[in-house]
N, C-alpha and C positions, 0 to 999 in steps of 0.2 A: 773684674771681680764679681762672682755670683750674688745676685740681690740677696739669696737667703742669708749670706754670712753676715749681711749688714743690718738683718733684722730680727729681732728677738723673737722666739716662738712664744705664743700663748700660753700661759700656765695651766693646762688643761691636758688631759688625757683621757682617751676612750673610758669612759665610765665613769667619769668624775673629775673634780678638779686636782690639782695637784698641792701639796702643800708648799710653802714658801723655799723650805730647805730642798724638796724634790725638783721644784722649778730651777732653782738655782744649779743644783746639781746637772740638770737637764742641759742648761745653759753652756756650762763648762764642758759638757761631754760633745757638745757640737764642734768646739774648738780642741778637742782631742785630748783634753784632760780629764783627771778622776777627782773628785772633791775628795780633799786631804787635810786641808787646814782648816782648824777651828774657829768659828766666826764669833769671838768673844767681845770684839768691840763694838758699842752701840752707836747711835748717830753721834752724840755729845764728845765720846771718846774719839771718834773718827774726826770730827773738827778739833779737839783738842791736839791730838797729831799733827794736823797740817798746820794748826795756828804755833803752835811750838817748834815747828820746823820753822816757818820765817820767822819767828821770834822777832816782832817789831821792835820792842822797848830795847833789844842789844842795838840794833843799828841807831836808833835813836839817840841813845846815850852815849854810843861810840862816835857817831860820825856827825853829829848834829852841830856842834861848834867846830870841830877842825876842817871840815869839808863843806857844809850848808852855809852856814854863817861866814866862815873864812871867805869864801870864794865869791858868793854873790848876795851876802848880806841877808836881810830879812824878806827879799824879794823872792829866794830862791823857794819860798812856801808853794808858791804856784807851779812847782814840778810835781807836788804830791797829786793833783787832782788828774794831771797828763798821764803820771804813771800810774795812778790807779784804775783810770779809765783802760789802760793799755793792759793792764792785768786782767780786769775783770773781761776782756773780750778775748784773753786768753782762756780764762776760767771756763766761759761758755763754750769755747771749742772744746777743751778736755771734758767738759760737761756731755757734751754731743757727742765724742767719741767714745768717751767710757761707756755710755748707754748703750751702744753697738758691739764695744768689744769690753765684757764686764770680768775681765781676767786679771790676775796679779802680772805688775812687770811695769806698769805705767806706759811712758813713751816708747819704750823697747818693744812691747807687745803692740802698740798701735803703729809704729812705723811698720813691723812686719806683714799686717794684715793690709795697711793701707798701700804698701810699697813692695818691698823684698826684703830679704835677710841680710843682703849687703848692708844696705841703709840702717836696719836695725842694728847691725851688728856695730857700726860707727855711733849709733845714737844711745846704745846702751853703754858704751865706753865713755862718750861725752857725759851721761848723765850720772855716772858712777864717778868720775873725777869731780863733776860739780858738787856731788852730794859730799865726796871726802873734803873739798876746800870749804864748802859750808859749814859741815861740823866744826873743823878746825881754826875757820874763822871766827864761829863763835865761841869757842874754847878758850880761843885768844884772848877775848875781851875780858873773861872772868876774873883773872887775877889780878890786873891792874883796877879795875874800876869796881870791882864787889869784894873779893875776898881779901886781899891785903888790906884796903882800907877798914874792912869789917874787922880782920882781925888784931889790926892796929889800935882800933876804938876799944876792943876788949882785953887791951894790955900785952897781947903777944907781939911782940915787935919783931916784924920781917921787913926787910928793905925791900923797895919798890924797883927792883933792878931786874934786868934781861933775863940773869940766871934764875932768880927765884919765881919771875913769871914764867918762864919756860918750864920748870920743875912741876908749879902748881897746875899748868894747864894739861902737863902728861896726865899727872893724878887725877884730875878731873874727866880727862877723857877715858883713862882707864876704868873710874868708878862708873862712868855711863855706858861703858862698854859692857860691864859686869852686870849691870841691871839689866840690860837688854838680853842677855844670857839667861838670866834666871826666869824669863818668861812673859808672856804678852799681859798679864793681869797686874802684876806687881807696877811693871812699867806704865801703864794706862791709870792706875791709882795715883801714883805720883804725879804723872803729867798731868791727869784732870785737876790734881791740887794746885800745880804750879801754874796752871792756865788762868783758873780763878783768881790768884795772887797777884799773876802779871796784868791781867784785865783791869782789876780793882786798882792795883797800883798805878798804871798809867791814868785811869779817870781819875782817882785822888789827887795824885800829882798834877796833873792839868789843872783841876779845881783850885788847888792851893797856889798855882802860879797866877792864876785867873783873878783870882779874889784878893790875894795878899801881895802880890809882886806886880801889879798892873801897871808898869813904868812908862810904857808907850801906848800912842792911840793906834785904833786899827789902820788909820793910813800908811802906817809903817811899813804894812806888808807890800805897798805900791811902789816904796821908794827903791827906785832904781840906780841910784848913785854908785853903788858898790860895784855894779858892772861895769863901771869905766865907760869910755866915750869909743873906743874902739873893740871890736868884735863880741858886742854884747850878747849876741845869741849863743857864741861859744863858750863863753863864761857862763851862761845861765845852762848849757848844757852839760858844762864840767860839775857844776854844783847838783845837776840832777842824780847824779852817780849817788849822793847819799840816799835819796827817794828808791833809786832802783834796788840798792842794797838791802833797805830795810824790806821790801814787799816784793822783791823780783821772784 
């Protein structure tokens, strides 16, 4: 691959410096694209989109007990640093690649420039299905863990059965799809607000548990008796799926 493809040009033109928008348009032109999409998301909004896509609270509240604690006990806590380290390395790779190929399309585009169109075609389809499974997986947790208990507390009696959960999940999925159709600004406003409450909620919830429901000493995190006597590594890796689901 030519070296000039991997190196962004300086943001200057003969006779003076480019504006940032002109420099970005110049970068896109090197890849055969014309600047058409409006760049309306700032730094925080971009962070909020990525954070809400991962949605750590969803995985924590959904899988903490049935997978993490149920399989490996408190010792599964140590899967978090391992997964976080692996994800940090992946993030560094993504940051480096995106700095060389600053175009929309994520891993599809990066694979195309780093390899060939056949691999990028496969990568694009895998990423598409990963996105579909991620969104539907998150939506599936909303009825049973959030909406139905909330509505019941408000006096609206809804049975927490499979049929009602599917109906509510479909309604949530349809509503979020409509919000995305209405435009980026509206979605960004709602998403920015939601991320603030999610972060505050997780921090406040953790502090409440730590201060008022501190029933175990810190040494419980080193208790490996729940791993059993046989194949402890396998049991620990199985419990690691909880951490992987939260921040993959």
